[in-house]
C-alpha positions as CSV (number, residue, x, y, z in Angstrom):
1,M,237.6,177.8,183.6
2,R,240.6,179.1,185.4
3,V,242.9,181.1,183.2
4,Q,246.1,182.4,184.8
5,A,248.5,184.9,183.3
6,E,251.3,183.0,181.4
7,R,254.6,184.1,180.1
8,P,254.6,184.8,176.4
9,V,255.3,181.8,174.2
10,V,257.2,181.4,171.0
11,L,256.5,178.3,169.0
12,R,259.7,178.0,167.0
13,G,259.6,176.7,163.4
14,V,256.1,175.4,163.5
15,R,254.0,174.5,160.5
16,W,250.6,176.2,160.9
17,I,247.4,175.6,159.1
18,C,244.2,177.7,159.4
19,P,241.5,175.3,158.0
20,A,238.8,178.0,158.0
21,S,240.7,180.3,155.6
22,G,243.0,177.8,153.9
23,R,246.0,179.8,154.9
24,R,249.2,178.0,156.0
25,G,252.8,178.6,156.5
26,D,256.0,177.8,158.5
27,G,257.8,179.9,161.0
28,D,257.6,181.2,164.5
29,I,254.2,181.9,166.2
30,F,254.1,184.3,169.0
31,I,251.6,184.2,171.9
32,V,251.2,187.1,174.2
33,D,248.4,187.8,176.8
34,G,246.4,184.8,175.5
35,R,246.4,185.9,171.9
36,I,248.4,185.4,168.7
37,A,250.8,188.3,168.4
38,E,252.5,189.9,165.3
39,S,255.9,190.4,166.8
40,R,258.3,188.4,169.0
41,P,257.8,189.1,172.7
42,G,260.5,189.6,175.3
43,D,261.0,187.1,178.2
44,A,259.3,184.4,176.2
45,R,259.2,180.7,176.8
46,V,260.5,179.1,173.6
47,V,259.1,175.8,172.4
48,D,260.9,174.0,169.7
49,A,258.0,173.1,167.4
50,R,260.0,172.1,164.3
51,G,258.3,169.1,162.7
52,L,255.0,169.8,164.4
53,T,251.7,171.3,163.1
54,L,249.6,174.0,164.7
55,L,245.8,174.1,164.3
56,P,242.9,175.7,166.1
57,H,242.1,173.5,169.1
58,F,239.3,170.9,168.6
59,V,235.7,171.3,169.8
60,E,233.4,168.5,171.0
61,V,229.7,169.5,171.1
62,A,228.2,166.3,172.7
63,A,230.4,164.5,175.3
64,H,228.6,162.4,177.9
65,L,230.4,163.4,181.1
66,G,228.1,161.8,183.6
67,D,228.3,164.7,186.1
68,P,226.1,164.8,188.1
69,G,224.8,161.3,188.9
70,Y,227.2,159.0,187.0
71,L,230.6,159.9,188.5
72,W,231.9,156.4,188.2
73,R,231.8,157.0,184.4
74,E,233.3,160.5,184.2
75,D,233.2,163.8,186.1
76,L,233.9,167.3,185.0
77,V,237.6,167.1,186.0
78,S,238.4,163.8,184.3
79,G,236.3,164.8,181.2
80,S,238.1,168.1,181.0
81,A,241.5,166.4,181.3
82,A,240.6,163.7,178.6
83,G,239.5,166.5,176.3
84,A,242.7,168.4,176.7
85,M,244.8,165.2,176.1
86,G,242.9,164.6,172.9
87,G,243.4,168.2,171.6
88,F,240.0,169.5,172.5
89,G,240.0,172.9,174.1
90,L,236.2,173.0,174.5
91,V,234.0,170.2,175.5
92,V,230.2,170.6,175.6
93,A,228.6,168.2,178.1
94,T,225.3,166.5,177.2
95,P,222.3,166.9,179.6
96,D,221.7,163.1,180.2
97,T,222.8,163.2,183.8
98,D,221.0,162.5,187.1
99,P,219.3,164.8,187.6
100,V,218.8,165.7,183.9
101,I,220.0,169.2,183.1
102,D,216.5,170.5,182.3
103,R,216.4,173.5,184.7
104,G,218.4,176.7,184.6
105,A,219.3,176.5,188.3
106,L,221.0,173.1,187.9
107,L,222.9,174.3,184.9
108,G,224.1,177.4,186.7
109,D,225.5,175.3,189.5
110,L,227.3,173.0,187.1
111,Q,228.7,176.0,185.2
112,A,230.1,177.4,188.4
113,R,231.9,174.1,189.1
114,A,233.1,173.8,185.6
115,S,234.8,177.2,185.9
116,G,237.4,175.4,188.2
117,V,238.6,172.8,185.7
118,T,242.1,173.1,184.5
119,G,241.9,171.1,181.2
120,A,239.5,171.8,178.3
121,E,236.9,174.4,178.9
122,V,233.6,172.7,179.8
123,R,230.2,174.1,178.8
124,F,226.8,172.5,178.8
125,A,223.8,171.7,176.5
126,G,220.4,172.0,178.1
127,A,217.7,169.4,177.7
128,L,215.0,169.8,175.2
129,T,212.4,167.9,177.2
130,V,211.8,167.3,180.9
131,G,213.8,164.3,182.0
132,L,214.7,163.7,178.4
133,K,211.4,161.7,178.2
134,G,210.3,163.3,175.0
135,E,206.9,164.4,176.4
136,E,207.1,167.9,178.0
137,L,209.3,170.8,176.9
138,A,212.0,171.7,179.4
139,E,212.6,175.2,180.8
140,I,214.4,176.2,177.6
141,G,214.4,180.0,178.4
142,S,215.9,179.5,181.9
143,L,218.5,177.1,180.4
144,V,219.6,179.7,177.9
145,D,219.7,182.4,180.6
146,A,221.9,180.1,182.7
147,G,224.5,179.7,179.9
148,A,223.5,176.8,177.8
149,V,225.4,176.8,174.5
150,A,223.2,174.3,172.8
151,L,220.0,172.3,173.4
152,S,220.0,168.6,173.2
153,D,218.0,165.4,173.3
154,G,221.0,163.8,175.2
155,G,221.2,160.9,172.7
156,Q,217.6,159.9,173.3
157,A,215.8,160.0,170.0
158,I,212.5,161.9,170.4
159,A,209.7,159.6,169.2
160,D,206.9,162.1,169.2
161,G,207.1,164.2,166.1
162,L,204.7,166.8,167.5
163,V,206.8,167.3,170.6
164,L,209.9,167.6,168.4
165,R,208.2,170.2,166.2
166,R,207.2,172.2,169.3
167,A,210.7,172.0,170.7
168,L,212.2,173.3,167.5
169,D,209.6,176.1,167.2
170,Y,210.2,177.2,170.8
171,S,214.0,177.0,170.4
172,R,214.3,178.9,167.2
173,P,214.2,182.5,168.6
174,F,217.0,181.7,171.0
175,G,219.3,181.0,168.1
176,L,221.1,178.0,169.8
177,P,221.8,174.8,167.8
178,V,219.5,171.9,168.6
179,L,221.5,168.7,168.8
180,L,219.6,165.6,167.9
181,R,220.4,161.9,167.5
182,P,218.3,160.8,164.6
183,G,216.5,157.5,165.1
184,E,213.2,155.7,165.1
185,P,213.0,154.1,168.6
186,L,210.6,151.3,167.7
187,L,212.8,150.2,164.8
188,E,215.9,150.4,167.1
189,A,214.4,148.5,170.0
190,D,216.4,145.4,171.1
191,G,219.0,145.8,168.3
192,V,222.7,145.7,169.1
193,V,224.5,145.8,165.8
194,H,223.8,146.9,162.2
195,E,221.1,144.8,160.6
196,G,222.8,143.1,157.8
197,A,225.0,140.1,156.8
198,V,227.3,140.4,159.9
199,A,224.3,140.4,162.3
200,L,223.0,137.2,160.6
201,E,226.3,135.6,160.7
202,V,227.0,136.3,164.4
203,G,223.4,135.8,165.5
204,L,222.8,139.3,167.0
205,R,219.6,141.3,166.6
206,G,220.1,144.1,164.1
207,I,219.4,147.8,164.0
208,P,218.3,148.7,160.4
209,A,219.9,151.7,158.7
210,A,216.3,152.8,158.0
211,A,215.9,153.7,161.7
212,E,218.5,156.4,161.5
213,E,217.5,157.5,158.0
214,I,213.9,158.0,159.0
215,G,215.1,160.1,161.9
216,V,217.3,162.2,159.7
217,G,214.4,162.8,157.2
218,R,212.0,163.8,159.9
219,A,214.6,166.2,161.5
220,I,215.3,167.8,158.2
221,A,211.6,168.2,157.4
222,L,211.0,169.8,160.8
223,A,214.1,172.0,160.4
224,R,212.8,173.2,157.1
225,Q,209.3,173.8,158.6
226,T,210.5,175.7,161.7
227,G,213.6,177.4,160.6
228,A,215.5,176.1,163.7
229,R,219.2,175.3,163.6
230,V,219.4,171.5,163.8
231,H,222.6,169.5,164.2
232,L,222.4,165.7,163.7
233,N,224.9,164.2,166.0
234,A,226.7,161.0,165.1
235,I,225.1,160.0,161.8
236,S,226.5,156.7,160.3
237,T,225.0,155.8,156.9
238,A,225.6,156.8,153.3
239,Q,221.9,157.7,152.9
240,S,222.0,159.9,156.0
241,V,225.0,161.8,154.5
242,A,223.1,162.2,151.2
243,Q,220.0,163.5,152.9
244,V,222.0,166.1,154.8
245,R,223.9,167.2,151.7
246,D,220.7,167.6,149.7
247,A,219.0,169.6,152.6
248,R,221.9,172.0,152.9
249,Q,221.9,172.6,149.2
250,Q,218.2,173.6,149.5
251,G,219.1,176.1,152.3
252,V,217.8,174.1,155.3
253,R,219.7,175.0,158.5
254,V,221.0,171.5,159.2
255,T,224.5,170.3,160.0
256,A,225.7,166.8,161.0
257,S,228.6,165.0,162.5
258,A,229.9,161.4,162.4
259,P,231.9,159.6,165.1
260,A,235.6,159.7,164.3
261,R,235.9,156.0,165.0
262,A,233.3,155.3,162.4
263,L,235.8,156.4,159.7
264,L,237.9,153.4,160.6
265,L,235.6,150.7,162.0
266,T,232.8,148.6,160.4
267,D,230.4,146.0,161.6
268,A,232.8,143.3,160.4
269,D,235.0,144.3,163.3
270,V,232.4,143.0,165.7
271,D,232.7,139.6,164.2
272,H,236.5,139.7,164.1
273,S,236.8,141.0,167.7
274,D,235.2,137.9,169.4
275,Y,232.3,140.1,170.6
276,D,234.4,142.9,172.2
277,T,231.7,144.9,174.0
278,S,233.6,148.2,173.4
279,L,232.2,147.8,169.9
280,R,228.6,147.8,171.2
281,L,227.7,151.3,170.1
282,V,224.9,153.7,169.2
283,P,224.8,154.3,166.3
284,P,226.1,150.8,165.5
285,L,229.1,150.3,163.3
286,R,228.0,150.1,159.7
287,P,229.3,148.2,156.6
288,E,232.3,149.3,154.5
289,L,230.2,151.3,151.9
290,D,228.9,153.5,154.7
291,R,232.3,154.0,156.2
292,L,233.6,155.1,152.8
293,A,230.7,157.5,152.4
294,L,231.5,159.1,155.8
295,V,235.2,159.5,154.9
296,D,234.2,161.2,151.6
297,A,231.8,163.5,153.3
298,V,234.4,164.7,155.8
299,R,236.9,165.3,153.0
300,R,234.3,167.3,151.1
301,G,233.3,169.3,154.2
302,D,229.7,168.1,154.1
303,I,229.9,166.9,157.8
304,C,232.1,167.4,160.7
305,L,233.3,164.9,163.4
306,T,232.4,164.1,167.0
307,S,234.4,162.0,169.5
308,A,231.1,160.3,170.4
309,H,232.6,160.2,174.0
310,L,230.5,158.0,176.3
311,P,232.8,156.5,178.9
312,L,231.5,153.5,180.8
313,S,232.7,151.3,183.7
314,R,233.7,147.6,183.7
315,V,230.4,146.8,185.5
316,E,228.5,148.3,182.5
317,K,230.7,146.8,179.8
318,E,231.8,143.3,181.0
319,H,228.7,141.4,180.0
320,E,227.5,139.4,177.0
321,F,227.5,141.6,173.9
322,E,223.7,142.1,173.8
323,R,223.6,143.0,177.6
324,A,226.5,145.4,177.6
325,M,225.6,149.1,177.7
326,P,226.2,150.9,174.3
327,G,228.9,153.5,174.1
328,A,232.6,154.2,174.0
329,A,235.2,156.6,175.1
330,G,236.6,158.8,172.3
331,L,238.0,162.1,173.3
332,E,241.6,160.8,173.5
333,T,241.7,159.0,170.2
334,A,239.4,161.1,167.9
335,F,242.2,163.0,166.3
336,A,244.4,160.0,165.5
337,A,241.4,158.0,164.2
338,A,240.4,160.9,161.9
339,L,244.0,161.5,160.6
340,T,244.5,157.8,160.0
341,A,241.2,157.4,158.1
342,L,241.9,160.5,156.0
343,D,245.4,159.4,155.0
344,G,247.1,162.3,156.8
345,D,244.9,165.1,155.3
346,I,245.4,167.3,158.3
347,E,243.5,170.3,156.9
348,A,240.4,168.2,156.5
349,V,240.8,166.9,160.0
350,G,241.1,170.5,161.3
351,R,237.9,171.5,159.5
352,A,236.0,168.5,160.9
353,L,237.2,168.6,164.5
354,A,237.9,172.3,165.0
355,V,236.2,174.6,162.5
356,G,232.8,172.9,162.0
357,P,232.0,172.3,165.6
358,A,233.2,175.7,166.7
359,E,231.2,177.5,164.1
360,L,228.1,175.5,165.2
361,L,228.6,177.2,168.6
362,G,229.1,180.7,167.1
363,R,232.9,180.7,167.5
364,R,235.4,181.7,164.8
365,P,238.6,179.6,165.0
366,R,241.4,181.5,163.2
367,L,245.1,181.5,163.2
368,E,245.9,185.1,162.7
369,A,247.3,188.0,164.6
370,G,244.9,189.2,167.4
371,A,243.0,185.9,167.5
372,V,242.6,184.2,170.9
373,A,245.3,181.5,171.2
374,N,243.0,178.5,171.3
375,L,245.4,176.0,169.7
376,V,246.5,172.4,169.4
377,L,250.0,171.3,168.5
378,V,250.2,167.9,166.8
379,D,252.7,165.5,165.4
380,S,251.0,164.4,162.2
381,E,253.8,161.9,161.3
382,A,253.9,160.0,164.6
383,T,252.6,156.5,164.9
384,I,250.9,155.6,168.1
385,Q,249.4,152.4,169.6
386,A,246.0,153.3,170.8
387,A,245.3,152.3,174.4
388,Q,242.6,152.4,177.0
389,P,241.9,156.0,178.1
390,A,244.6,157.6,180.2
391,A,242.7,160.6,181.6
392,S,239.1,159.5,181.2
393,R,237.6,157.1,183.6
394,G,236.1,155.0,180.8
395,V,237.4,151.5,180.1
396,N,235.7,151.2,176.7
397,E,238.0,152.4,173.9
398,P,237.2,150.4,170.7
399,L,240.4,151.4,169.0
400,A,242.7,150.1,171.8
401,G,245.5,148.0,170.3
402,R,245.4,149.6,166.9
403,S,248.2,151.4,165.2
404,L,247.1,155.0,164.4
405,R,248.7,158.0,162.8
406,G,249.0,161.3,164.7
407,R,249.7,162.4,168.2
408,V,248.5,165.5,170.2
409,V,251.6,167.2,171.7
410,G,249.9,170.1,173.4
411,T,246.6,171.9,173.8
412,M,246.3,175.6,174.6
413,V,243.2,177.5,175.8
414,A,243.4,181.3,175.7
415,G,247.2,181.1,175.7
416,R,247.5,178.6,178.5
417,W,248.7,175.1,178.1
418,V,246.0,172.8,179.4
419,Y,247.9,169.7,178.2
420,S,251.5,169.4,177.1
421,S,253.9,166.5,176.5
422,I,256.8,168.7,175.6
423,G,257.5,170.3,179.0
424,A,256.2,173.7,177.8
């Protein structure tokens, strides 16, 4: 991305928290030449940050940006801007585009275009299989050479266990994380909400929790078998959390994330919303016990969070509930959703949105002298009314109209403001 020289910055009187180390403090933070400095610089731009909190900027490892091929949903520019507005300084785009990002040459062209965005930094995950069809391995070596930071099934659960094992075996020497959406396609087929009491009450076909949990178990078993680094993106049930926790305690190289919105919403919201299609999601919203398990897992540091950003157009969403495409925008509200659900525990939010995803990509987010100034400035006491996306092209924000806690004030990448609402 474009990074221009900036005047030094002084964040005056800011409360700062380094979730990775547990260190925190209050005072002035100095930023010089894109890094956190020890001493106050001359000719600095002073930002009055009293009452605000500074964290490492957030990282999203699986945003559906739709570029190329689905530009009516999102493109690199709008996705980058939406990420920055939500406090994300790095957004990794999934490969489920048209054409699919399953060749190094295509990824190289996209990376060249992404270098021109002025919001969040945009990087790319390469496809695991050709066309994301789950049949033939993609050109993984060429994708890595072209700059892929992860490998992904693009949200399409791979049905063939043998293909998945081969993909993990082949991927392991490259050292990149493999991002999987756990699921059992035949069990998920035709379902639109969680299979349970709400589905029966509203008369919609359900997706059983077992579909996800079978996928989680298979992915863990194959991660144990192959030694590959597996990240389960957007898990949603208490049993999935338990499986991941147990596997990690056994030394399996597996991590997981949950959608930030799933810390607040349940399947009952579908019933109460009069079939609002912004709540047609994959994974589906689960019951209250699962929601509580996700909140507890984030507090404990067992899982991290994803924005689960999949923006869609009115044409794709304004249908009967069962015919609407699944997915929701999320980059602009993930922070407030997480902070609200975690009752203001901003250190836990920082671990889940900044530290965990960054470390998955091999980055070390730290607030210390000499560290790159990849930062987000937030007002953790502000109350906001969630709205439809302002920067994203998506029209499908399931939290719209809700009162949430927390507001992103500014996002900084390598010492440069990529979003600011304070005139900095």
